N, C-alpha and C positions, 0 to 999 in steps of 0.2 A: 248498207246490209253487213256485218261480218258474215263470217261462214258457220257459226255457230247457230245464228237464227234463220239460217237459208230451209225451205222446205224444200227436200227432195226430191219429192212427189211430183212437183213444178217441173224438173229437169223433163219433162214428158210432152210438158202442154206450153213448154215455154216457146213465143212466137220470138223469131229472127236470134238461132242459133249458133251465135259465129265464134272465131275463138277464143274472145274475151270472156264470151256468158260461159262458155263450155270448162274454163280452166276455171272460173269460180265455182262451178259445181264440183269440179275434181278436186280444188281444196275442200270444200262444204263435206264431200263424200268421207274426204279422208284425216279430219280434224280427230275422230277417233277409231276404235275399234267397233262400239257401237255405229256409229255411222256408216263406217263401212260396210258392218254388217247388212244396218236398213237399207244403202242405196242398192247392194247387191239384191237382195230381197227384192226392192221395187223391179231392178232389173229383168227378173228371174218372172216375174208376174207379166212385164211389159212383154215378154217374148212367148208368151201365150198368146196375148193379143196379137203379137206382131203373125204367128203360127194361125190365127183366127181372120186375119187379115182384116183387123181390126186398130191397125199398129201403124209405124210409121218403120221401117226397117232400117233407115239411117238413124234414127231417133236411138234404137237398139243396138246398133253398133258401137255408136257413139258411146253409151253405157258402158259395151262391152271393154272398150278400149280403156275408157276411166279407170276400168275394175282390172286392168293388164292382163285382160283375156283376149292375148292378139289374135290367136289362130281362129278361134269361133268367131273373132267381129270383121276378119278379112273375109267370112263365108259369107255372114252378113250381106256387107261391104260389095263382093260380087253379084248381090242382086238388086242393088240400086244403082240408078243412074248417075251420069257424072257430075259433081258440082264440087264447088271451092272446099266445103267444110270433107265433103267425101273423099276427096282424092290427097289432099292433105295429110287428114287423119290416118287414110290406108295405106300414106308413104312411110306415116310413124311407125303402122301396125307390123309392115314389110319388113324396116328395117327393123325392128324388136326381134323378129324371127330369122333375120339372114337372108333374107330375100331382096337379094341387092340391087338386080337389074329391075324389080318389080317395084320397089322405092322407089325409084331414078325416076322411072317412068308415071309413076303416080303425083310425082313431086312435080314433073312437069307440064304434066295434066292440070296441077293445080296452079300453075302459076299463069296457064292459058287459060283458066279461071277468072283469075283477078288478084291473085297474090303477088306478091312484092316480087320483082324477076330477080334481083338481087340477091335478098334473104333465101328464096328457093335456088337458085345457084351454090348459094354458101351450106345449104343444105344438102345438097347433094354432092357437093365435094368431099362434107364428111361422109358418107355413105359408101365414097368414091376408097379414102381412105381404110374405111372398115374391110370392102372388098377387093383393098392390096392393090388396087389401079391409083399408083401413088404418082405418077406422072401424068394423069388424067387431072386428077385433083390439083396437083401444081398448075396444071394451067388454066383451071377454073380458077383459082385463087388470085393467079398475077393478073386475072383477065380485071377484077374489081380491086387491082391492089391502090388507086388511085380513091375511087369512090369509099375505098373499105376502112381506111386511115382513121375515121370517127365514129368507129361501129364495132363495135365490141362481138359478134358474128363475125365478123371477118378475123378477127383476132384469135377468136377461137377454133373456127377451122384452120389457120394459118399455125396455131401450136397442135394439132392435133395431128398436122401433118408432120411440121416437126418431130414430135413423137412417134410416131408410124417410122420416123427416120432414123431414132436413136437420138436425136440432136436435141437431149433434154434442157440444157440450159437456153438455148432456142424459145422451146416450146414451154418452157417456166417466164420468159419473158413476154412472150407473147402473151397469154395468159396473168398475168400481172397488169399487162395496159389493158387489156380485157375488165379484169376486177375495178380497176380507176374508171369505163367509161360506162360500167355497167355493176354497181356495187351490188346490187342486191339479185342479180341473174344466178340462179343455181345453177346453170346449163356451166358457166366459168367458174364458180365456185368449188365444185364434183373435178373440173381438168387440173386447176391447181393447186388443189388438195392432193389429188393422184401422184401428180409430179414431184412436191415437197414431199409425199411419203414414198416415193422411189428415192430419192435425194438423201433419205435420212432424214428432212429435218421434221421432226416429229408434231411437234410445235405449234410453227405453219400449220400445216396436213390437218390435226385434231382440232387449230380454233375453226378451221372451215369445216372440215365434217359434222364439228358438232353443230354451226349455225344452219348448217345444211337439215339436220336431223330434226333440228326445233321448229321447221317448217311441215305442214300437213301433207303435203306429196313429199316424202322424203325418196331420194335417189338409194333402193334398195343396194347396189354397190358402196353408196356413202356409207349405210348402215351397215355392213361387211368392212369394208374398209376400216373404219371408223373404233369397230369390236376389234381386231386382228393387234390397232396401236394396243388400248387400252387393257389388250391381256400383255401385250410385250413390257406394258408401264406398271402390271401387276395390278390394272385397276380394273378386277376381275368382275366386280357386281354392275361397274358400267358396259363392261364387254355384252353381260349377261341382258342387258337390258336392250341396248341393239340389238341382239340376234332373236331376241325374242319376240321385236315390232315385228321383223324380217316375217317371222313364223305367224304371226297373226294376221297379217297380210297376206303369208301366201304356203299353208300349213303344209304343205309339199315342196318344199326349198330344202332341197336336199344337202348342197353342201353348208347352211345354213346351221339344220339339225345336227350333224356331225359336228360344226363347231363348235356349237351348245354344250355338246358332251364334251369335247373336250377344254372349254373353258371349266365345265361344271368342275372337271376332274382338277382342274388346277387349283379351286374353292376348294374342295378336299383336302387335297394335301395339301395347304395350308395353315387349315383347320388340323390337320395329323400332326403337322408338325409344331403347330403352337402347343396341342395339347403331348405331345412326347417331351417337349421344352419342358414343358410346368410340373409332368409326372417327373421329370429327372429332377428338379429343384426339389419338390416334395418328399422326392425317396432321398436324398442328400441330407436334406434336413434333417427326417425321421431316424437316420440311421447313427447321427453326430452321438456321440456317446457323451456321456453327462460327463463325465472326466475332463470334459472341454472347456467346461463353464466353470467362472468363479464361484464355489457353492461356500460356505460353512462348513466346519468337518460336523458339527452336530447334522446339519442336512444331509450329507455327503452320505456320513455313513449311515443313517438310517434309510437312503435310497438303496444304498448297497445291501443293506440286511432284508429288502424288501425283493433283493433282485432286480431291481430296478437299472436299468445299464445305459438304456438310450432313450432320446427324447420321444420315441412311439412308444413305450413302454411307459415311461410317465405320464405324454397327455392322454391315456386311456384309463389314470384313475379318476376319479372325482376327489375332490376335496374331505369328501366324509371316511372317504377308505385309505385318504394318508392320513386325516388326523387318527385314524381310528386302530395307529399302530401304537407299540410302546414306545415311548420317550419323542414320536412328532408330535412339537408342541405348535402355535399359531405364528410365531417365529419364523420358523422353517417354511413353513407354509404360505405367508408373506414373504419372503425372500426368493421361494418358487416360481410363486405367480408374477412376481415382478420381472424374474427371468424370461416365466415364459411369455408375458405381455412386450418383451421387447421385441421376441421374434414373430409377433404377430399371433401366439398362440396361446391356449385354455386348457387349463385343466379339464377333464371331461370331454376329450374332442376324439372325433374320430378320425383316420388318418386320411380318408376319401376328400376331408374339409380342408385339408389342412393347403393353403398357399401363402407361401409368404416370401414377400417383395424384398425383403432385404438379403434375401440367400443367394437370389439373381445373381450369378458370376459379371462380376466387373469386367467391362470389354478390354482385351487384349487391345495393347496397344499397336499401331498401326507399324507394321514391319517394313524398313527400308529395302526396295530392292533397287540394285545394283544397275543399270542400265547403259548400253555405249554412251559416247558424249553426242549428245546432241538428241537424244530420243527421249528426254522427261517427259514432252507434252504427250508420249505415246500412251503414259499413264495411265493418263485422264480418260481416254478414248472410255465411250460405254459398251459394254459386251454387246449390246445390242447390234453393233457397228458387224459383227461378224458374220450376223446373218445365216447362226444355228439352225440346227432341227428344234421341233417342238420340244422332243426328250431331252438333248440337250441343255437349250435354254432353261427349263423347269429345273432342273439338276444344280445348275446354278444359281437359280431363283430361291433355291431352298438352300444354299448355302452361303447367298445372304453376295452373293458375287454380283457387282454392279458395273466396275471398270477394270479392265487392262491389268491393272495394277494389283486389283484384288485378285483376279487370277493367277497370276505367276507368282502368287505366293502359295499356294498349293501345286505337292506333288503328285506325281499317276497316280500313287497309293493312295493317296486320300479322296480322290476324284472317284476310283475305282469304289472307295468304301460306300460312298455315295449311293441309298437305295436307288434303286433302277437306274444308274448310271456305269454305262458297260464300254468293251472295249472299241464298239463303232465310235460312239462319243466323243472318246478320250480320241482317238486318232482324228476324230473330224476337228476338236476344238485344236489339237496340238496344228493342224494344218493352217488353221485360220492365222494363229497367232504365230505364226512362223513368215507370214505374210509382212509382220512387222518388224520383224528381227526379232523375237521373242522365246521363250521355252518356258517349260512350268520347272518350278525348282525341283533338286534334285530330294530334298528335304526341306519340311515347313520351318521357317527360319523361328528360333528361341527369340 
């Protein structure tokens, strides 16, 4: 049975609601925004039944966990007797709200109720890592080192511990091993993607984040992290899509809302820059003197007598207006129309209708920047590796600066002349590139 055909209302009447069934309904509830809204309505209605002592509080608490309402779920769990599912999901709810000791106790109780002891110990180890109790986590992970060699969850716990210790390479090795053992495990996906992200391997990180974002129940942080990478790559629409998915699920998610405004402002800047470039091209074309074009003496003289000196003044006249002038004949008209057609123009055209791609300036040749011996490869490094502030990064994007080689061809004055680029951003960039033995150009190479 696919998640699209699941009757969500059956969740509240389903007998033998074990972890597999709970996961199945959770996936179905998150297939779409409409499904989630439907399930939230059902949970609210069932809550009324529980208050009237006509429903099962445990079923209500599990529904709240599926919706991510962990605080409220824990309140309801407190009214239910211990059971395998109750303690296992209460432990996860406690972890989500940072109640580490309570999470550990619930996990232990779940083991006493029949959950696999090794799996529970590894869950507890992860809670201990989050609580900062790394030595305790290490002992628990090491306790299962032999049995865990063929288990993805053991490598996930090991990688999580290595991350907390700042050992990224060890963490990544553990997660990659976990991926080979459980290629569809979202927990391994997220952990591996996060470390790839921290190591600057955006392509690998994004590949895993992308797989996560296609799942019905997407890890919120996976969507947020993917949005950050998409924004860094200039793929703003995809970043917006990720952030809006977070907000649909959690309308009051402050970080997502603030970041969405940030990304949307980037889109506006890109649009503004494109409009500015288009307007610059249009202005240069319209201001071009007709003396620069090869016209016959008769046509030039007629235009001069009509006081038509620029392209802008010419295109605003109609064919009839030109032909009505003394000595202006069909030959001159044909000549002028042919000239305008080559430039993507026509007679009777308004200035704001002019878009002439053939007048876009040819790209300037890439300047050659001298570097100390052995540092040529430094020029190829992307500026994303500089870990700049959002403001500085946007300014570089506006200037189409992709690599360090692009950056060091600019002088301080040229950067400061860019909109929203101030001394703080300049000092930040100079400090970052100094780490690579580089400095900004004293003057733009000719």
